[in-house]
C-alpha positions in Angstrom: 105.8 110.7 66.4 104.8 107.9 68.7 102.9 104.9 67.3 99.2 104.6 68.1 99.7 102.1 70.9 102.2 104.3 72.5 99.9 107.3 72.2 97.1 105.4 74.0 99.5 104.9 76.9 100.8 108.4 77.0 97.5 110.2 76.4 97.3 112.7 73.6 99.8 114.6 71.6 100.5 118.3 72.1 98.7 119.0 68.8 95.7 117.0 69.8 95.5 118.8 73.2 95.8 122.2 71.5 93.0 121.3 69.0 90.8 120.1 71.9 91.5 123.3 73.8 90.5 125.5 70.9 87.3 123.4 70.4 86.4 123.8 74.0 87.0 127.6 73.9 84.9 127.9 70.8 82.0 126.0 72.4 82.3 128.0 75.6 82.8 131.6 74.2 81.7 131.4 70.6 83.4 132.2 67.3 83.5 136.0 67.9 85.6 135.5 71.0 88.0 133.2 69.0 88.4 136.0 66.5 89.2 138.4 69.2 91.8 136.0 70.7 93.4 135.6 67.2 93.6 139.4 66.8 95.3 139.8 70.2 97.7 137.1 69.3 98.4 138.7 66.0 99.1 142.1 67.6 101.5 140.4 70.1 103.3 138.7 67.3 103.5 142.0 65.4 105.2 143.6 68.4 107.5 140.7 68.8 108.6 140.6 65.1 108.5 144.2 64.2 108.4 145.4 60.6 111.5 143.6 59.4 110.3 140.4 60.9 107.0 140.6 59.1 108.8 141.3 55.8 110.9 138.2 56.4 107.8 136.1 57.3 106.0 137.3 54.2 109.0 136.4 52.0 109.2 132.9 53.4 105.5 132.4 52.8 105.8 133.7 49.3 108.7 131.3 48.6 106.7 128.4 49.9 103.7 129.3 47.6 106.1 129.5 44.7 107.5 126.0 45.5 104.0 124.6 45.8 102.9 126.1 42.4 106.0 124.6 40.8 105.3 121.2 42.3 101.8 121.3 41.0 102.9 122.2 37.5 105.4 119.3 37.6 102.8 116.9 38.8 100.5 118.0 36.0 103.2 117.5 33.4 103.9 114.0 34.7 100.2 113.0 34.5 99.8 114.0 30.9 
């Protein structure tokens, strides 16, 4: 990631531009429209991944949650 002075020269990061775009859309169309956009995106992703893709995605998410829980337990033990 570029340093702050580099960022000022280059403009904004892709993440910052995306966040600004979402904020602009929310102000222009309201939260209901944002929900509809999200649903359309979810449907498109569902078609792209298919059933097996969703199974794999869910497994990855579950594994990450399991890791985070374990990290939290370890941190708690270290703080005792």
